[in-house]
N, C-alpha and C positions, 0 to 999 in steps of 0.2 A: 502492499499498500506505499501510496506517496507520503511523507512523513505532514505534516499541514504546520507552518514555520512560515514565517515575515520573507524569507529567502535574503536575508540579508546577513552571512557570517557572524558578525561582531556581536549584530543584537542578540540570534539568534541564544551566541554560546553564553550570554549577556546574561538572557531567559532564563536557562536553564543553570545558571548558577546561583541568580537568585532564587529559584525554586529550592535548591539543595540548602542555602542558607536559611531561607525562611523555616524549615522541617529541621532543622540540625537541634540534637536535644527534644526534638517533641517526637519524632520516629523512628526508626533505626532502621526499614525498609526503604524502597526508593522504588520499587515496583509501579509507583502508581505516577513520579513526579511528573514522565511523561502527559500524561491527561491536565494537568493541573499548571504546566508548558503552556498545550494549547486553548485552555481555558483564557491565559492572558492575551495569547496569539488572537484573539478574536476578540477579546475588545482592544490592541490596538491598532486592529484592524480596521475595525469599525471608526479609529479615530481617524486615518489612512482614507477613509472612507468617505470623513467629513461627515459621519451620519447625526442622521436631524437631533434635536437635543430633547426633542420627545419621546424618538426614537430609544436613545443612551440612556431616559429618565426610566424608560421600561424594563429596555432587558436589565438596567439597574438592579433595581428594586426586585424583578422575579429571582433576578440570581440571588442576591441578598433574603430577602421572602424564606427560596428553597433550601440554601445554606443555613437558617436557623433551623429549619423543618426535621431535616434531615439530622442534628443537634439534638435534639430534643427526641426526636424517636430512636434516635441508638442502641439507647440502653433495654429498649424496649420487643428489639425486633424478632427477639424469638416464641414471647407472646403473643396467641392468636388474638388476634381483633376484631372486635364488631363494628360497621361502620353502623347510622341507622341514621336516614334521612326520613322526613316528614314536611308539613306544614308548619312554617313559624307562628302562624294563626288557630292552632288548635287549644282549644282551653283545658282546664285541668282538668272537669270533669267529663270533659269528654269521653267514652269509651276506648278510643283510639288514644290518648292520654296517657290513659290508666295502666292498656296494652304494650304500649313502648315501654315503661315504669318499666314493669312486670318482666319484660322481657332480657331488658338491660339487667335488671333484678337475677334473673335466672345464670343468664350467660357470666357472670360472673362469680355466683357463686357455686353454682350446681357444676359449669364446665368449666370455670377456670381463663376463662377469656375476659380481656378487657372493650370496652367500648370505643367509638369516635365519634362525635355525630357536629356538627357545624355550632355548637356552642350557644347556638341562640335560643330563644322561646319556644311556646309549641312540642312539639315531638321532637324537637331537637333537647327544652331542657327537661320532660321527663324523661326521656334517654339518658343525660347524665345526670338527675337525680336516681334513677334504678342503676347505673355503674355503680356512685359513690365517689366521693371526691379521691379518691384513692386511684382510683380503676376506672376513673372516663379521661381522654384527651378530648378536647374543644380544639376545632380548627377554625378559626372565626372569621366573617367577613365584614370589612368596614362599609356599614351603610348609612345614610341620614338618618333615615328610622330606627337600626336599630343596633347602636353605638357599645350597649354593651352585653357581654357575653351574660348567660345568665351565671348563678351564683353556686355551680355545682360541680364547679372543675374549680381543681388546684391549677395556681398557676405556673405553677411550675408545668403542666404540661399543656398549655394555654397557646395557642398559636394565630398572628391577625396576619389577612393578607389584604391587599388592594386589588390584587385579582382573581377570578373566577376560578382563569384558566389554570395559576400555580395549586390554589385550593382544591377547583377538583382531579388535580396529579397527585397529591398528595394523598386525598380520600384513597385513587384506587392502588396508590404503590404502597400505604403500611397499609391498608386493611385485608382479608383473608376472608373476608364473605360481608353483603349487603341487606339490610332489611329493611328495608320502602314503605312507608305507610300514608297514607293518601296524601297531599299535598297538594301548592300550587305547580307551574311552570317551572318553580327550582329541582323539583320532588322529579316533573315528569320530564326535564332535561337528561337527572341524574339517570334516574332508569334507562330512557335511550339510550343513555353514552356508553353506560356499564353496557350493555345490550349489543352498541356498534362495537365495541372494543374485544369483548370475548366473540361476535359470530364471526370480523373479520383476522381473529390471529392477532391486534395486535394489545393482546391481555393474557398471559395465564387464565385460564380458566379457574371460576371460584363461584361460589353456591351464591345464587341470586333468589329471594324467596320476597315474592309480596304479599303485606300480614295487614289485616284489617277487622277491627272487631266485626262478630257476626250481626249481621243484617245491617249494613254501610251499603252494603255493593258498591263500591268504588272500583275496586281494579276488578270487578267481575264487568261495570262497561267500559273499560279502559281493554280488554281481553277481545271482547268483542269487538271493538274496533280493532284490533288487530287481525285478529281474526276473518271480521266482514271485508277489511280493505287489504294493505299488504298481504295478507296469505293467500289470500281468493284470488288476488291480481296475481299473483306466484311472484314477486318481490322477497317472502323468506319463503323459508322451504318446514314443511311442518315439524320439522323434527329441531329447526331454533327455539320450537318454543320449549323445548325440553332443555334448556336455557337456564329454566327461572320456576318458581315453585309458586303458588295461590293457597294461601288459607288466610286460616283462622284464629284456627289454635296454638298459643303458647306453643305447647309442646310439641308439634309437628314442626314448625318452623325451625326451634333450635336442635331437632333432628334431622334436619337436611342439613343444615350447617355445619352441624358439630360432624355428623354422620359423612360427607365429604370429604373429611380429612379420616374417615374410621381407617383408614391402610392408603390409602395416598394423601401424599408431600407437595411437589411442587414439579415442575418440569422444566424442558433446560431444549433447546436446539442443541444439537452438534453435528458438524459436516454436513450438516440437509435432514442431519436425524430427530425425529422426536425422542427425548427419551421421558419415558413416566419416574420417578423416584415413588419407590414405596418402601410402605413398615416391613411387609411382608412380601419374602417372594413366592410366585405363584410358582407350582409344579407343576410340570413338562406337558403333564393333562388337564392341565387350566390354559399353560398358554395355545396349547391343539385346540380348546374353544373356542379360545378370544379369534383365533385365526376363519375360527367358520361362524364365528358370527359376524367379527369387523373387517375379513378379508376385501370389502367394497370400498375402503378408506383408506384402500395403502398404493400408493404409486405403483411399485413393484415390491416384492420381499416378503418376507412375514412378519408379525410380531415377536422375538424371542425376548430371551431375561440378557442380559451385557453386565458387564464392568465397570464400571468408572471410567471413564477415557484417558486420554492425556491431558485433555482442559480440564474436565472435573477437577482431575491429582493436582494438576497447577494450583487453580482458582480455592485448592481445598474445599469442594463444594460438596459438601453433606456425601463423604464417599463410609460412609457408614450404613446408605439402605441400596435394597438392592433395584432393583433398576429392568423396564422393559422398555425397548426399542423401536421405535416404528417407525418406515417410510412415508411419514403422514401426507395427503395430499392439499393440506392448508384449505380445505373447505370444507367441509365438512364435520366441520365445527362442535354442531349440535350432535352425531352423533359419534364426533371424541367423545362429549360428555355421558354418552351414554357405555363407552368402556371405564370412563372414568366411575364412574359407578358402579361397572357388572365389577371391575376393581374393590373396591370397597366393598361390593356383597360377598368376597370371600373371603373376606374377616369376621362381615358381620351375621351372617346365618347359620 
């Protein structure tokens, strides 16, 4: 790959030296120095491009927001986290408010998860309250009519954002599952973006649960629209609806969220092949069954068990886990979700 540099040998050498000096005494390895140097190069190229001041302010604010957010979440990367979305206008007496609080409390107290919300009022407040100050994160957006975060989030895990796009990136990046309660444009935007990212393979697979109190009917009407609109017109596939679950039951929602990780752990593409990391290695008979059931999602070859690749070994990437490898066609994401459900069923039955 062509190096990403300024092209001035003296300046490029000075940037590399600056990076080494800046991390001296802070870290002993230098394997990421090249990436840090590229960030500096990008900033200097913007200056050379005579970028508009407004563009520079946007990039500067976004980079600072992301840097601080990564720092806040860094100590909790190994803790499972559920993001709860929903309307800021839902009142405390609303059954959806109560259900959101109960789901958050259940995930913390019974499942050992933490909870991420948008830090505002309504459903967000309910999720934060249910999780408690020690087990919640607040990813707050600064709006003229919602200036303060709800009082149930510890300040050490509260992040304030200027931009929606950086805020949404953090939701997606740091969460292992998503529960969406009835809400307005923001909630619908988050629902469609989650489904788009997963359906196109731009995000790893995650459980998405549409939750509402019995009798609400909100997500039922939304699903009717999706079936009668995009699905009926052939714009999405029937199996795409397998990327989500609709429920009015707290325990069904919690089982969907936790059960997704009963055996499946994570995924990674290695040299064009999809690797699913799992906690329990399938038997040869179970692998043969997977090939019979899911051969339609392969470009060629077979589903097989493999050891860690050289790239994974170099990155120390969950080397303790078993692995299933397949030459995935990168289109049949709904079917891939079914394969993951099948893998989880091997240890749930």
